N, C-alpha and C positions, 0 to 999 in steps of 0.2 A: 489654510488647507492642511489636513493631517496626512500622515503616512498613508492611511487607507485611501484617501482621496487621490493622492499622487499615483498609487498603484492602479486604482479602479478607473481613473479618468472622469468619474462623476460621483456626486453624492446625490442620492435620490431625493426628489422633491416635487412640488406641485408644478414647476415649470418644465419638468423632464417628461417628454412624451412617452418614454418607456417605463414610467413609474405608474402607469394606469393599472388599477387593481383589476380592471375587467379584461385586460389583455391576456392573462394566463391564469387559469384556475389554480395552478400549482403555487402561485405567488400569493394566494388569498390570505394565508396565515400571516405572511410578512406584511401585507398591506393593511392589516388590522392595527399595525403599529404606526406611530407618527413618522412621516417621511421628511426628508431634508431638501431644501431648495437647491437647485443646481449651482455649483460653484464655477464662476467664470475664471478660468486660468489666466486670462489676460490681465486680471486685476490682482494677481498673486503678489503679496508682499510678505516679507519674513517677519510678520508681526502677529501676535496672538493675544487674546485677552480672556481672563477667566476669574471665577469667584471661588474663594476658599470659604465654604460655609463652616461655621463652628457652633458648638452648643456647650452650655455650662450647666452644671447641676444647680438646683434651686438654692442650695447653701453655699455654692462655689467653694466647697472644701476640696474638690478634686480639680485636676488640670482639665482644661477644656478638651473636647474631642473635635476632630476635623473630618470632613467628608471628602473622600477620594474616590475616583472612578478607575476601573480597570478596563483597558482598551479591548474592544471586541475583535473578532476575526481570527482566522486560522494562524496568523503569524504569532499572535500573543497568547494563544490558547494554553501553552505550557509554561508561560513566563509570568512571574509574580513579583518577587522582591525587586525593587528598582524600576518597575514599569508602570505603577499607578500614577495618576496625575490629578491635578485639580481639573474640574470641568472647564473647558476653554475651547476657543476656536478663533479663526481669522475673520477679519471684516470682509463684508461683501463689496465695500467701496473704500477707496483710499481716504475719503473724508468722513467716514462713519465714526461716531463717538465710541470710544473704546469701552467705556463703562456700559453703554447700551449693548455693545457686542458681547461683553461678558455675561450680561443678564440673558441675552438671547441664547447663547451657547449653553448656559447652565440649564435653561428650560428645555432645550432640545436634547441634551445628553442625559439629563436626570428625569425629565418628564414632569417636573414641578418647577414653578417659578421661585427664584430666590427672593427674599424680602427686599423691597427697594431701599429700606433704611434699617438702622439698628432698632431694637425694641424701645429705646428711649427717644427715638426720633432723630438721632444723630446720623451723619453720613457714613457710608461704608469706609472702612479703614483701608487706606492706600498701603499696599505692601511693596510698592515699587516694581522693579523689573528684575528678571534674570535673563541670561542668554544661554539657550540650550546648545548642546554639542553640535547640532546641525546649523547653528547660526541664527535660529529664530529668537526674536526678542519677545518675551512674555511679560505682559502687564497683569497684575492681580490686585484684587480687592478682597477684604474679609468682611463677612456679614454674619451676624448671629441669627440662627434660625434652626429649624429641625425638619428632617425628612425621614420617613420610614423607608429604609432601603428595599423592603419587600415590594413597595409600590412603584419603584423607579422603572421607567421605560425610556429607552434611548431611540433616537433617530437611526436610520439605516444607511449603510453604504453598500455599493455593489462592486464585486471583483470577480475576475475569471478564476473559477475554482472547480476542480483541481487545476493547477497550472498547466497551460497549453492544452486544456481539454476542449476549449471552445465553448464551454458552458459558464454562465455567470450565476453567482449566488449572492444573496443579500444577507448581511450580518449587522447586528447592532454596533454602533460606533463605540458605545460603552456597554459592556456585557453585565456589569454589576457595580454597585457603589457600596461603600461601607464606612462606618465611623471608626476612627482610630484615635487612641491617646497619642500625644506628641511623639514619644519615643518609637512606638510602633509605626506611626505615620512616616517618620524619617527613614525607617527601613523599607517601607513599601513604595514610597514615592520616587519618581525620577530623581537622581542625585542632584541635578541642577535646580530642582524645585524645593529642596530642603530649606533654603533661606526664607521662603514664604512662611513656613511653619515657625521658624525661629523669630521672624519679624512679628508675626501675630502674637506669640507668647510675650515678646518684649513690649509690644503695644498694650496688651492687656495688663502688664505689670506697671504701666505708667511711663515706660521709656519710649523714646522716638525710634520706630523701626528703621533699620538701615535700608536706604532706598537705592544704593548704588547697584548697577547691574552686576550679576555674577556670571562670568564667562564659563561656558561648558567645558568639560574635559574630565570630570570625575568618572571613575568606572562604576559599574554596577556590582552588586555583591557577587554575582556569578561570573564576573569578568568579561561579560559580553558587551558588544557595542550597540549603538543605536541602529534602528532599521536602516537598510541601505538607501532607500528612496527618500529619506527625510526624517524628521523627528516630530513626534506627536506633542 
């Protein structure tokens, strides 16, 4: 469950009776976008899984680029460096396969499926885990592929907005995705996720990526802290 889900109390989806597109004409535009299944808070675990998509030039003369997503919603509207993330999310069940979770979350937040395997048929690269500042354990895999950011479409979440207004509004969970070279990606991504980028570069260079968890605690470039209700 993300920060937005914690604040909103629900992530919109087909099992949510309030997600009906026919219930309110004002929601029609939002309903044209893919919606998210309801998250059952009773199954909440501090575990998340995601995919770091990367692409390389045909000649491989340049460093690979990685795909990151910027969180949507009013809290993150004016925040940039240190807030981007790999597409990821939590399992719906405690026994759910985490790589399957990572693939599902990537498809929901980016609007395109990640390739199941590398172009040569090999398995996704395990990037190990990191521990974010809020205590969430994040598992990640790297897969080579390509996505046009202009075609990305995220699932939605619902939150009371403006605060204490009694009105609810829907926002994309990820409002945009973009490709970044490693140095720029390290500036944009959540500080605790930087090891994923480092481990990918090491793996592509033929070294074994470090798989030990990294405990959160690094600050953002602007000196701010994580969202108060949790960490994405």
